[in-house]
Backbone as CSV, one residue per row, in Angstrom:
resi,resn,N_x,N_y,N_z,CA_x,CA_y,CA_z,C_x,C_y,C_z
1,MET,0.826,-1.217,0.000,0.000,0.000,0.000,0.854,1.258,0.000
2,SER,2.116,1.132,0.403,3.104,2.213,0.433,2.664,3.416,1.272
3,ARG,1.737,3.218,2.173,1.350,4.277,3.104,2.171,4.115,4.381
4,LYS,2.770,5.202,4.843,3.612,5.158,6.031,2.763,5.399,7.270
5,ILE,2.875,4.504,8.243,2.245,4.685,9.542,3.347,4.923,10.559
6,GLN,3.284,6.055,11.235,4.288,6.373,12.250,3.858,5.760,13.584
7,ILE,4.752,4.972,14.160,4.478,4.362,15.459,5.351,5.046,16.498
8,VAL,4.717,5.685,17.462,5.423,6.326,18.568,5.612,5.273,19.657
9,GLU,6.857,4.979,19.980,7.167,3.946,20.964,7.068,4.527,22.375
10,VAL,6.204,3.917,23.201,5.981,4.439,24.557,6.450,3.464,25.642
11,GLY,7.169,2.413,25.236,7.604,1.417,26.202,8.411,1.949,27.366
12,PRO,9.411,2.829,27.142,10.210,3.302,28.268,9.430,4.140,29.280
13,ARG,8.307,4.686,28.874,7.488,5.462,29.817,6.238,4.677,30.212
14,ASP,5.257,4.604,29.356,4.008,3.915,29.698,4.264,2.437,29.972
15,GLY,5.213,1.866,29.227,5.478,0.448,29.396,6.015,0.087,30.768
16,LEU,6.828,0.953,31.361,7.494,0.631,32.618,6.823,1.216,33.849
17,GLN,5.911,2.168,33.673,5.438,2.928,34.833,4.588,2.119,35.813
18,ASN,4.109,0.940,35.394,3.265,0.135,36.274,3.936,-1.172,36.682
19,GLU,5.226,-1.321,36.364,5.916,-2.566,36.657,6.423,-2.596,38.105
20,LYS,6.359,-3.772,38.710,6.844,-3.917,40.085,8.360,-3.868,40.147
21,VAL,9.020,-4.363,39.105,10.483,-4.331,39.057,10.939,-2.924,38.681
22,LEU,11.783,-2.335,39.511,12.294,-0.991,39.245,13.644,-1.118,38.534
23,LEU,13.688,-0.651,37.304,14.911,-0.738,36.531,15.849,0.417,36.876
24,GLU,17.139,0.161,36.729,18.137,1.191,36.925,18.243,2.045,35.657
25,VAL,18.766,3.254,35.804,18.897,4.158,34.663,19.659,3.518,33.502
26,PRO,20.796,2.832,33.723,21.485,2.208,32.580,20.629,1.179,31.846
27,GLN,19.771,0.464,32.560,18.881,-0.494,31.908,17.839,0.229,31.055
28,LYS,17.334,1.343,31.552,16.370,2.120,30.775,17.027,2.691,29.517
29,ILE,18.251,3.141,29.657,18.968,3.673,28.499,19.207,2.573,27.470
30,GLU,19.564,1.383,27.937,19.750,0.278,26.990,18.444,-0.063,26.282
31,PHE,17.336,0.001,26.989,16.029,-0.227,26.373,15.805,0.782,25.243
32,ILE,16.071,2.042,25.517,15.931,3.084,24.491,16.847,2.793,23.304
33,ASP,18.085,2.423,23.578,19.040,2.137,22.498,18.580,0.963,21.647
34,ARG,18.057,-0.063,22.288,17.563,-1.221,21.539,16.363,-0.835,20.669
35,LEU,15.489,-0.006,21.204,14.325,0.433,20.426,14.750,1.276,19.231
36,ARG,15.721,2.143,19.432,16.243,2.936,18.320,16.835,2.031,17.240
37,ALA,17.578,1.014,17.667,18.171,0.083,16.711,17.099,-0.703,15.959
38,ALA,15.929,-0.857,16.599,14.818,-1.570,15.955,14.000,-0.672,15.036
39,GLY,14.326,0.620,15.004,13.643,1.513,14.080,12.816,2.611,14.714
40,ALA,12.719,2.652,16.041,11.929,3.697,16.695,12.600,5.051,16.517
41,ARG,11.834,6.057,16.165,12.351,7.402,15.979,11.754,8.385,16.989
42,ARG,10.466,8.319,17.200,9.835,9.084,18.282,9.625,8.114,19.444
43,ILE,10.260,8.399,20.567,10.181,7.504,21.726,9.824,8.320,22.963
44,GLU,8.770,7.909,23.658,8.438,8.532,24.941,9.405,7.944,25.964
45,THR,10.480,8.681,26.229,11.581,8.125,27.007,11.431,8.340,28.509
46,VAL,10.801,9.451,28.914,10.767,9.798,30.336,9.420,10.413,30.700
47,SER,9.178,10.449,31.999,7.985,11.107,32.539,8.423,12.033,33.660
48,PHE,8.057,13.296,33.553,8.457,14.281,34.555,7.400,14.359,35.660
49,VAL,7.292,13.255,36.387,6.371,13.156,37.509,7.183,13.021,38.790
50,ASN,6.496,13.130,39.899,7.159,12.995,41.200,7.572,11.535,41.394
51,PRO,8.867,11.238,41.513,9.292,9.845,41.650,8.808,9.184,42.935
52,ARG,8.374,9.985,43.899,7.804,9.373,45.102,6.448,8.749,44.803
53,ARG,5.730,9.340,43.854,4.426,8.783,43.473,4.577,7.670,42.443
54,VAL,5.513,7.835,41.522,5.745,6.831,40.479,7.244,6.537,40.444
55,PRO,7.724,5.681,41.342,9.169,5.435,41.429,9.756,4.803,40.170
56,GLN,8.918,4.166,39.363,9.405,3.572,38.106,9.942,4.627,37.152
57,MET,9.533,5.879,37.332,9.927,6.947,36.420,11.070,7.805,36.951
58,ALA,11.735,7.342,37.995,12.879,8.083,38.533,14.017,8.104,37.512
59,GLY,14.823,9.148,37.575,16.006,9.234,36.723,15.778,9.916,35.397
60,ALA,14.697,10.671,35.261,14.362,11.271,33.962,15.479,12.170,33.445
61,GLU,16.021,13.020,34.299,17.062,13.952,33.852,18.330,13.205,33.433
62,ALA,18.680,12.164,34.155,19.870,11.393,33.804,19.692,10.689,32.464
63,ILE,18.497,10.183,32.210,18.226,9.524,30.934,18.317,10.530,29.796
64,MET,17.720,11.706,29.970,17.765,12.716,28.913,19.192,13.216,28.679
65,ALA,19.970,13.334,29.736,21.356,13.772,29.563,22.160,12.751,28.767
66,ALA,21.832,11.473,28.968,22.550,10.412,28.269,22.080,10.232,26.837
67,ARG,20.804,10.529,26.577,20.243,10.330,25.243,19.448,11.560,24.811
68,PRO,20.156,12.659,24.508,19.481,13.887,24.074,18.983,13.750,22.639
69,PRO,18.181,14.703,22.176,17.707,14.649,20.786,18.863,14.714,19.796
70,GLU,18.693,14.063,18.665,19.632,14.154,17.558,18.884,13.809,16.284
71,ASP,19.520,13.967,15.160,18.870,13.675,13.890,18.343,12.248,13.886
72,GLY,17.060,12.106,13.588,16.457,10.788,13.534,16.016,10.244,14.872
73,PHE,16.143,11.031,15.930,15.726,10.577,17.263,15.072,11.730,18.009
74,SER,13.795,11.548,18.350,13.022,12.581,19.031,12.517,12.042,20.370
75,PRO,13.262,12.302,21.468,12.807,11.835,22.782,11.678,12.708,23.323
76,ILE,10.653,12.062,23.822,9.447,12.741,24.308,9.384,12.612,25.823
77,GLY,9.079,13.703,26.496,8.875,13.681,27.933,7.412,13.924,28.262
78,LEU,6.880,13.105,29.160,5.497,13.280,29.608,5.435,14.392,30.650
79,VAL,4.462,15.282,30.495,4.338,16.468,31.348,2.907,16.544,31.881
80,LEU,2.773,16.808,33.190,1.446,16.921,33.795,1.095,18.339,34.231
81,ASN,2.113,19.181,34.394,1.862,20.507,34.975,3.030,21.434,34.661
82,ALA,2.995,22.633,35.230,4.032,23.624,34.950,5.407,23.153,35.396
83,ARG,5.467,22.484,36.532,6.756,21.969,36.997,7.299,20.931,36.025
84,GLY,6.435,20.063,35.522,6.871,19.090,34.534,7.381,19.756,33.269
85,TRP,6.704,20.839,32.845,7.162,21.583,31.667,8.549,22.187,31.901
86,ASP,8.751,22.764,33.081,10.068,23.322,33.402,11.147,22.248,33.296
87,ARG,10.853,21.072,33.829,11.841,19.986,33.790,12.095,19.528,32.353
88,ALA,11.038,19.465,31.549,11.205,19.057,30.143,12.063,20.060,29.377
89,VAL,11.863,21.337,29.644,12.671,22.379,28.993,14.128,22.265,29.439
90,GLU,14.328,22.145,30.753,15.686,22.066,31.285,16.422,20.825,30.786
91,ALA,15.678,19.752,30.562,16.291,18.501,30.109,16.477,18.448,28.598
92,SER,16.024,19.479,27.892,16.169,19.572,26.426,15.453,18.455,25.684
93,CYS,14.242,18.121,26.121,13.428,17.168,25.371,13.121,17.736,23.986
94,ALA,12.997,16.850,23.009,12.566,17.287,21.683,11.078,17.586,21.681
95,GLU,10.321,16.821,22.474,8.868,16.968,22.524,8.406,16.852,23.968
96,ALA,7.330,17.551,24.290,6.661,17.426,25.578,5.213,17.047,25.314
97,ASN,4.793,15.941,25.899,3.432,15.459,25.743,2.659,15.752,27.024
98,VAL,1.769,16.728,26.956,0.999,17.152,28.128,-0.259,16.290,28.232
99,VAL,-0.516,15.754,29.411,-1.682,14.898,29.620,-2.809,15.699,30.252
100,VAL,-3.989,15.591,29.644,-5.214,16.153,30.209,-6.222,15.015,30.324
101,CYS,-6.736,14.803,31.505,-7.701,13.721,31.729,-9.098,14.198,31.354
102,ALA,-9.833,13.341,30.664,-11.168,13.720,30.200,-12.197,13.766,31.319
103,THR,-11.868,13.201,32.488,-12.809,13.199,33.609,-12.133,13.736,34.866
104,ASP,-12.946,14.315,35.740,-12.426,14.771,37.022,-12.019,13.592,37.900
105,GLY,-12.791,12.509,37.836,-12.493,11.365,38.682,-11.098,10.823,38.458
106,PHE,-10.718,10.691,37.209,-9.389,10.192,36.902,-8.341,11.280,37.112
107,GLY,-8.689,12.511,36.757,-7.737,13.600,36.885,-7.280,13.834,38.309
108,VAL,-8.217,13.810,39.244,-7.863,14.054,40.642,-6.988,12.930,41.173
109,ARG,-7.295,11.691,40.803,-6.503,10.566,41.298,-5.151,10.464,40.597
110,ASN,-5.121,10.773,39.322,-3.899,10.610,38.540,-2.975,11.823,38.636
111,GLN,-3.563,13.020,38.672,-2.760,14.232,38.594,-3.054,15.245,39.696
112,GLY,-4.007,14.930,40.561,-4.335,15.840,41.639,-4.979,17.125,41.162
113,ALA,-5.676,17.062,40.024,-6.292,18.262,39.448,-7.515,17.871,38.634
114,THR,-8.506,18.742,38.611,-9.687,18.513,37.790,-9.352,18.738,36.316
115,THR,-10.279,18.346,35.457,-10.074,18.562,34.020,-9.905,20.044,33.714
116,ALA,-10.739,20.884,34.323,-10.638,22.329,34.081,-9.282,22.865,34.523
117,GLU,-8.792,22.394,35.657,-7.486,22.843,36.147,-6.365,22.381,35.215
118,GLN,-6.498,21.177,34.677,-5.491,20.676,33.740,-5.513,21.458,32.424
119,MET,-6.699,21.820,31.947,-6.777,22.628,30.733,-6.191,24.012,30.957
120,ALA,-6.383,24.551,32.143,-5.771,25.849,32.463,-4.247,25.725,32.470
121,ALA,-3.744,24.603,33.012,-2.296,24.373,33.010,-1.776,24.237,31.585
122,LEU,-2.533,23.540,30.730,-2.136,23.404,29.329,-2.073,24.773,28.660
123,ALA,-3.080,25.607,28.895,-3.099,26.938,28.289,-1.892,27.757,28.724
124,ALA,-1.521,27.641,29.999,-0.359,28.379,30.501,0.930,27.867,29.862
125,ILE,1.037,26.555,29.676,2.218,25.968,29.035,2.307,26.425,27.583
126,VAL,1.173,26.420,26.880,1.164,26.871,25.482,1.606,28.326,25.395
127,ALA,1.110,29.150,26.300,1.490,30.566,26.290,2.993,30.724,26.507
128,ARG,3.542,29.962,27.440,4.986,30.032,27.679,5.763,29.522,26.464
129,HIS,5.254,28.469,25.852,5.917,27.919,24.673,5.971,28.960,23.559
130,LYS,4.867,29.671,23.359,4.836,30.701,22.317,5.791,31.849,22.637
131,ALA,5.913,32.180,23.917,6.753,33.310,24.313,8.225,32.946,24.440
132,GLU,8.509,31.718,24.896,9.876,31.356,25.265,10.481,30.248,24.411
133,GLY,9.644,29.553,23.622,10.138,28.391,22.892,10.171,27.165,23.781
134,GLY,10.876,26.139,23.319,10.950,24.903,24.084,10.580,23.712,23.235
135,PRO,10.362,22.566,23.859,10.036,21.353,23.106,8.757,21.506,22.297
136,ALA,8.647,20.759,21.202,7.382,20.690,20.474,6.299,20.161,21.411
137,LEU,5.093,20.668,21.243,4.012,20.341,22.176,2.973,19.421,21.548
138,SER,2.559,18.426,22.316,1.379,17.635,21.978,0.562,17.475,23.247
139,VAL,-0.683,17.046,23.101,-1.518,16.780,24.263,-2.169,15.412,24.091
140,THR,-2.199,14.662,25.171,-2.930,13.396,25.206,-4.154,13.564,26.079
141,LEU,-5.308,13.242,25.517,-6.555,13.249,26.285,-6.764,11.842,26.819
142,SER,-6.429,11.644,28.083,-6.520,10.310,28.663,-7.959,9.974,29.023
143,VAL,-8.220,8.709,29.243,-9.566,8.132,29.464,-10.598,8.720,28.497
144,ALA,-10.218,8.829,27.235,-11.095,9.447,26.238,-12.214,8.526,25.771
145,PHE,-12.209,7.279,26.234,-13.254,6.328,25.850,-13.973,5.728,27.050
146,GLY,-13.479,6.003,28.238,-14.111,5.462,29.433,-13.188,5.637,30.614
147,CYS,-13.778,5.874,31.786,-13.028,6.176,33.006,-13.310,5.116,34.064
148,PRO,-12.296,4.645,34.795,-12.538,3.633,35.816,-13.316,4.162,37.025
149,PHE,-13.418,5.474,37.147,-14.089,6.069,38.302,-15.410,6.740,37.932
150,ASP,-15.441,7.452,36.808,-16.636,8.182,36.403,-17.458,7.436,35.363
151,GLY,-16.963,6.305,34.879,-17.741,5.508,33.929,-17.605,5.992,32.492
152,GLU,-18.729,6.014,31.783,-18.719,6.387,30.369,-18.270,7.835,30.186
153,VAL,-17.520,8.052,29.120,-17.067,9.396,28.746,-17.764,9.754,27.441
154,SER,-18.483,10.853,27.446,-19.299,11.201,26.279,-18.454,11.769,25.156
155,LEU,-19.008,11.688,23.964,-18.358,12.288,22.798,-18.196,13.789,22.993
156,ASP,-19.189,14.434,23.593,-19.114,15.879,23.818,-17.956,16.257,24.737
157,GLN,-17.702,15.431,25.760,-16.571,15.714,26.645,-15.260,15.725,25.864
158,VAL,-15.098,14.751,24.997,-13.852,14.621,24.247,-13.702,15.742,23.223
159,THR,-14.758,16.023,22.485,-14.653,17.053,21.451,-14.471,18.448,22.058
160,ALA,-15.047,18.680,23.222,-14.849,19.979,23.866,-13.380,20.188,24.217
161,LEU,-12.737,19.156,24.755,-11.323,19.263,25.114,-10.449,19.361,23.869
162,ALA,-10.744,18.541,22.865,-9.953,18.569,21.636,-10.091,19.909,20.930
163,GLY,-11.301,20.437,20.893,-11.511,21.725,20.254,-10.763,22.839,20.950
164,GLU,-10.747,22.810,22.273,-10.031,23.848,23.018,-8.522,23.708,22.811
165,ALA,-8.008,22.471,22.812,-6.575,22.266,22.557,-6.198,22.788,21.175
166,ALA,-7.062,22.547,20.196,-6.791,23.045,18.840,-6.812,24.566,18.811
167,ARG,-7.744,25.181,19.517,-7.809,26.648,19.541,-6.568,27.237,20.215
168,LEU,-6.015,26.515,21.163,-4.785,26.981,21.805,-3.591,26.896,20.862
169,GLY,-3.707,26.058,19.834,-2.627,25.923,18.873,-1.770,24.689,19.060
170,VAL,-2.246,23.703,19.836,-1.501,22.460,20.002,-1.491,21.718,18.667
171,ALA,-0.319,21.277,18.234,-0.178,20.730,16.881,-0.603,19.273,16.761
172,GLU,-0.585,18.536,17.867,-0.913,17.113,17.819,-1.758,16.752,19.038
173,ILE,-2.855,16.051,18.799,-3.743,15.612,19.865,-3.833,14.091,19.809
174,ALA,-3.634,13.452,20.953,-3.801,12.003,21.044,-5.049,11.683,21.849
175,LEU,-5.833,10.742,21.346,-6.960,10.208,22.103,-6.509,8.889,22.717
176,ALA,-6.563,8.793,24.033,-6.036,7.625,24.726,-7.149,6.785,25.333
177,ASP,-7.146,5.510,24.965,-8.025,4.528,25.611,-7.247,3.938,26.781
178,THR,-7.133,4.710,27.835,-6.232,4.429,28.943,-6.524,3.103,29.635
179,ILE,-7.792,2.713,29.691,-8.139,1.476,30.401,-8.653,0.395,29.461
180,GLY,-8.529,0.606,28.163,-8.852,-0.443,27.206,-10.316,-0.823,27.146
181,VAL,-11.193,0.171,26.952,-12.631,-0.109,26.880,-13.237,0.242,25.521
182,ALA,-12.442,0.772,24.606,-12.971,1.238,23.319,-13.299,0.064,22.402
183,ASP,-14.111,0.350,21.392,-14.405,-0.598,20.330,-14.160,0.114,18.996
184,PRO,-13.966,-0.641,17.903,-13.600,-0.015,16.630,-14.609,0.989,16.108
185,TRP,-15.890,0.769,16.351,-16.907,1.673,15.830,-16.896,3.010,16.578
186,THR,-16.694,2.947,17.904,-16.573,4.174,18.677,-15.302,4.923,18.309
187,VAL,-14.238,4.181,18.038,-12.983,4.810,17.605,-13.227,5.626,16.340
188,ARG,-13.877,5.041,15.357,-14.146,5.766,14.108,-15.013,6.998,14.362
189,GLU,-16.010,6.855,15.216,-16.904,7.978,15.507,-16.139,9.128,16.159
190,ARG,-15.277,8.812,17.111,-14.558,9.871,17.831,-13.504,10.536,16.947
191,ILE,-12.875,9.757,16.099,-11.921,10.355,15.163,-12.637,11.358,14.258
192,ALA,-13.771,10.965,13.715,-14.524,11.853,12.829,-14.953,13.122,13.565
193,ALA,-15.408,12.959,14.806,-15.889,14.111,15.567,-14.752,15.057,15.932
194,VAL,-13.596,14.504,16.318,-12.460,15.359,16.676,-11.947,16.091,15.444
195,ARG,-11.996,15.443,14.303,-11.566,16.128,13.078,-12.459,17.334,12.767
196,GLN,-13.687,17.276,13.154,-14.594,18.401,12.917,-14.189,19.616,13.745
197,VAL,-13.709,19.382,14.965,-13.378,20.507,15.845,-11.897,20.865,15.793
198,ALA,-11.059,19.967,15.221,-9.619,20.224,15.134,-9.110,19.800,13.769
199,PRO,-9.606,20.435,12.711,-9.307,19.948,11.362,-7.841,20.099,10.940
200,GLU,-7.120,21.023,11.540,-5.724,21.262,11.149,-4.728,20.557,12.063
201,THR,-5.215,19.798,13.017,-4.362,19.190,14.035,-4.062,17.740,13.694
202,THR,-2.811,17.324,13.851,-2.457,15.912,13.688,-3.121,15.103,14.787
203,LEU,-3.718,13.983,14.414,-4.411,13.132,15.379,-3.598,11.858,15.598
204,ARG,-3.368,11.554,16.853,-2.641,10.339,17.247,-3.552,9.490,18.139
205,MET,-3.405,8.179,18.073,-4.241,7.302,18.882,-3.365,6.446,19.791
206,HIS,-3.889,6.186,20.988,-3.148,5.459,22.025,-4.099,4.412,22.611
207,PHE,-3.817,3.145,22.308,-4.734,2.076,22.717,-4.066,1.110,23.693
208,HIS,-4.855,0.703,24.688,-4.476,-0.386,25.581,-5.299,-1.619,25.209
209,ASP,-4.726,-2.778,25.513,-5.331,-4.034,25.067,-6.000,-4.785,26.212
210,THR,-6.484,-4.054,27.191,-7.038,-4.644,28.406,-8.126,-5.673,28.107
211,ARG,-8.958,-5.390,27.130,-10.084,-6.277,26.793,-9.951,-6.868,25.384
212,ASN,-8.707,-6.969,24.927,-8.388,-7.662,23.669,-8.976,-6.980,22.438
213,THR,-9.128,-5.648,22.510,-9.639,-4.904,21.357,-8.609,-3.926,20.793
214,GLY,-7.394,-3.941,21.329,-6.415,-2.926,20.952,-6.073,-2.906,19.478
215,LEU,-5.759,-4.070,18.891,-5.404,-4.099,17.477,-6.604,-3.799,16.592
216,ALA,-7.792,-4.255,16.993,-8.997,-3.925,16.221,-9.212,-2.416,16.215
217,ASN,-8.944,-1.772,17.350,-9.088,-0.317,17.415,-8.026,0.391,16.586
218,ALA,-6.812,-0.167,16.583,-5.759,0.402,15.736,-6.135,0.270,14.259
219,PHE,-6.673,-0.866,13.872,-7.141,-1.068,12.503,-8.191,-0.019,12.140
220,ALA,-9.152,0.193,13.036,-10.207,1.177,12.774,-9.620,2.565,12.605
221,ALA,-8.621,2.902,13.414,-8.000,4.223,13.324,-7.287,4.403,11.986
222,VAL,-6.544,3.373,11.561,-5.838,3.454,10.277,-6.835,3.564,9.134
223,GLU,-7.902,2.788,9.196,-8.934,2.854,8.174,-9.597,4.232,8.131
224,ALA,-9.642,4.891,9.296,-10.220,6.235,9.367,-9.226,7.321,8.955
225,GLY,-8.023,6.914,8.565,-7.053,7.877,8.052,-6.005,8.344,9.023
226,VAL,-5.982,7.804,10.250,-4.966,8.201,11.223,-3.630,7.565,10.836
227,ASP,-2.574,8.361,10.881,-1.246,7.903,10.479,-0.247,7.825,11.626
228,VAL,-0.682,8.134,12.853,0.223,8.125,14.001,-0.434,7.338,15.132
229,LEU,0.254,6.293,15.588,-0.258,5.426,16.650,0.816,5.198,17.692
230,ASP,0.427,5.160,18.958,1.331,4.771,20.034,1.332,3.248,20.171
231,ALA,2.455,2.704,20.608,2.537,1.282,20.927,3.716,1.077,21.861
232,SER,3.744,-0.094,22.515,4.767,-0.384,23.511,5.373,-1.749,23.235
233,CYS,6.681,-1.790,23.089,7.378,-3.040,22.807,7.064,-4.080,23.891
234,GLY,6.698,-5.278,23.445,6.355,-6.338,24.370,4.940,-6.275,24.902
235,GLY,4.195,-5.212,24.549,2.856,-5.033,25.108,2.883,-4.594,26.555
236,LEU,4.008,-3.998,26.973,4.111,-3.491,28.340,3.192,-2.296,28.529
237,GLY,2.812,-2.050,29.773,2.076,-0.823,30.052,1.025,-0.981,31.121
238,GLY,0.387,0.135,31.415,-0.610,0.183,32.466,-0.443,1.466,33.244
239,CYS,-1.414,1.788,34.049,-1.374,3.025,34.825,-1.489,2.707,36.307
240,PRO,-0.583,3.236,37.146,-0.654,2.961,38.576,-1.949,3.441,39.225
241,PHE,-2.641,4.384,38.571,-3.841,4.969,39.163,-5.122,4.521,38.461
242,ALA,-5.012,3.493,37.593,-6.182,2.947,36.896,-6.294,1.464,37.225
243,PRO,-7.234,1.081,38.081,-7.339,-0.323,38.472,-7.511,-1.247,37.271
244,ASP,-6.743,-2.341,37.252,-6.861,-3.411,36.253,-6.504,-2.975,34.833
245,ALA,-5.887,-1.822,34.658,-5.479,-1.389,33.316,-4.196,-2.107,32.946
246,THR,-4.230,-2.846,31.858,-3.054,-3.593,31.431,-2.366,-2.865,30.284
247,GLY,-1.503,-3.578,29.568,-0.567,-2.944,28.669,-1.144,-2.334,27.413
248,ASN,-0.277,-1.553,26.772,-0.555,-0.988,25.452,-0.543,-2.106,24.411
249,ILE,-1.038,-1.800,23.225,-0.836,-2.730,22.128,0.667,-2.892,21.908
250,GLY,1.096,-4.116,21.619,2.507,-4.390,21.427,3.008,-3.788,20.128
251,THR,4.157,-3.140,20.186,4.715,-2.561,18.966,4.928,-3.637,17.907
252,GLU,5.429,-4.793,18.319,5.682,-5.853,17.353,4.387,-6.406,16.759
253,ASP,3.311,-6.427,17.553,2.021,-6.866,17.018,1.505,-5.886,15.979
254,LEU,1.624,-4.592,16.288,1.156,-3.562,15.365,2.004,-3.544,14.094
255,VAL,3.325,-3.663,14.247,4.202,-3.687,13.082,3.898,-4.890,12.200
256,TYR,3.726,-6.037,12.804,3.411,-7.243,12.018,2.116,-7.060,11.232
257,MET,1.072,-6.593,11.899,-0.220,-6.428,11.230,-0.117,-5.453,10.064
258,LEU,0.518,-4.317,10.308,0.596,-3.287,9.275,1.479,-3.717,8.105
259,GLU,2.643,-4.246,8.400,3.553,-4.594,7.310,3.081,-5.836,6.557
260,ARG,2.390,-6.724,7.223,1.785,-7.872,6.530,0.790,-7.381,5.477
261,ALA,0.132,-6.257,5.793,-0.856,-5.682,4.869,-0.225,-4.772,3.819
262,GLY,1.073,-4.485,3.956,1.740,-3.662,2.958,2.020,-2.234,3.379
263,PHE,1.685,-1.865,4.605,2.031,-0.536,5.107,3.503,-0.484,5.472
264,GLU,4.046,0.717,5.549,5.436,0.917,5.950,5.484,1.471,7.366
265,THR,6.352,0.914,8.203,6.514,1.417,9.570,7.953,1.837,9.873
266,GLY,8.920,1.309,9.144,10.312,1.615,9.418,10.916,0.811,10.547
267,TYR,10.174,-0.172,11.069,10.669,-0.988,12.179,11.220,-2.319,11.682
268,ASP,12.149,-2.870,12.444,12.710,-4.196,12.218,12.005,-5.140,13.186
269,LEU,11.142,-6.006,12.670,10.321,-6.863,13.521,11.175,-7.794,14.373
270,ASP,12.188,-8.408,13.797,13.030,-9.318,14.570,13.728,-8.598,15.719
271,ALA,14.173,-7.378,15.461,14.832,-6.610,16.523,13.849,-6.240,17.627
272,LEU,12.617,-5.956,17.264,11.596,-5.681,18.280,11.343,-6.906,19.145
273,ILE,11.253,-8.068,18.505,11.015,-9.305,19.254,12.180,-9.563,20.203
274,ASP,13.402,-9.398,19.720,14.574,-9.586,20.579,14.541,-8.631,21.770
275,THR,14.156,-7.380,21.510,14.099,-6.386,22.585,13.020,-6.740,23.600
276,ALA,11.868,-7.175,23.129,10.784,-7.568,24.034,11.196,-8.744,24.908
277,GLN,11.889,-9.694,24.329,12.313,-10.852,25.101,13.421,-10.497,26.090
278,TRP,14.301,-9.577,25.688,15.327,-9.086,26.617,14.675,-8.391,27.810
279,MET,13.710,-7.527,27.544,13.029,-6.824,28.629,12.253,-7.797,29.502
280,ALA,11.645,-8.814,28.898,10.922,-9.819,29.682,11.855,-10.499,30.679
281,GLY,13.108,-10.720,30.270,14.077,-11.305,31.189,14.367,-10.396,32.375
282,LEU,14.452,-9.083,32.123,14.687,-8.142,33.217,13.501,-8.087,34.171
283,LEU,12.294,-8.160,33.616,11.082,-8.011,34.437,10.616,-9.338,35.028
284,GLY,11.155,-10.442,34.520,10.788,-11.739,35.063,9.417,-12.232,34.675
285,LYS,8.968,-11.874,33.473,7.674,-12.347,32.997,7.691,-12.349,31.482
286,PRO,6.886,-13.206,30.836,6.896,-13.272,29.373,6.258,-12.033,28.757
287,PRO,6.613,-11.714,27.501,5.970,-10.577,26.836,4.472,-10.807,26.686
288,ALA,3.707,-9.731,26.809,2.261,-9.825,26.583,1.939,-9.832,25.093
289,ALA,2.782,-9.242,24.280,2.524,-9.145,22.842,2.611,-10.520,22.191
290,SER,1.636,-10.832,21.355,1.536,-12.165,20.758,2.691,-12.480,19.824
291,VAL,3.138,-11.507,19.024,4.171,-11.773,18.033,5.507,-12.109,18.684
292,SER,5.759,-11.588,19.871,6.988,-11.953,20.566,6.939,-13.384,21.076
293,ARG,5.756,-13.936,21.195,5.623,-15.335,21.585,5.603,-16.254,20.358
294,ALA,4.912,-15.847,19.311,4.736,-16.707,18.138,5.771,-16.494,17.049
295,GLY,6.366,-15.303,17.011,7.297,-14.970,15.937,6.585,-14.448,14.718
296,GLY,7.347,-13.933,13.777,6.779,-13.410,12.549,6.443,-14.528,11.562
297,PHE,5.949,-14.124,10.407,5.593,-15.075,9.352,5.781,-14.379,8.003
298,PRO,6.327,-15.082,7.006,6.796,-16.473,7.086,8.107,-16.589,7.827
299,LYS,8.365,-17.766,8.362,9.608,-18.001,9.081,10.776,-18.012,8.087
300,VAL,11.847,-17.375,8.472,13.030,-17.335,7.614,13.917,-18.537,7.913
């Protein structure tokens, strides 16, 4: 099909943030290096959160100092507030991904702030970015398909946030199925609706496979014209503040599906499988991603 699908690798951040095993900074750096060797170009490498709340994300500044941006490599830092933005700027991230929760229930538990307070923080960050420069900005709307505390999330809630982010001038908006409750038909509906309110904004999708719908949702997004998807090597992932939320769709699963169909991803499937199995050894559990267990096809 010769259509390029960009896969943003989130394993070093979303993939590790819910793991019981705490990796050392050199191990995290090796994970990043292995992902780069496998073809990852945009990688969510760090999260600028309080390490007392999320100890898995400790060492962000050391990781960024060791692996700064360079040609062909765009490290992304997750940002929740003004302090996180300051840290992302100081660490010279190429990109800062600001998270806004679609519900107050999740926002207060995850970030200690309501949705309105998070949108105000986003507006302040955008204003500073316009005045002072800094990393490229994107926003992720978390629990955009359902919340573990507030239940169903309406289409109006999502489009209101996306429309406001677009009016602020954010260049990329991600819709995140943080707890894995979306279905392909709802995915298509929300993509269409967000495009109506943010027609000039790049749309990215972030799916978890909690209920075994992650790849089906990714398929629906690609069919709807989305060209940027998040994924996590090995199917790692989950949120410490979302009960029973399991991993992201596996990067190797997504790469296999897309390239089998003729899309281009720029990833080396065998290298991804090797990386997933290496990480599984560090974490002491098998990869969740199916392709790392079954291998690619046809066998060489």
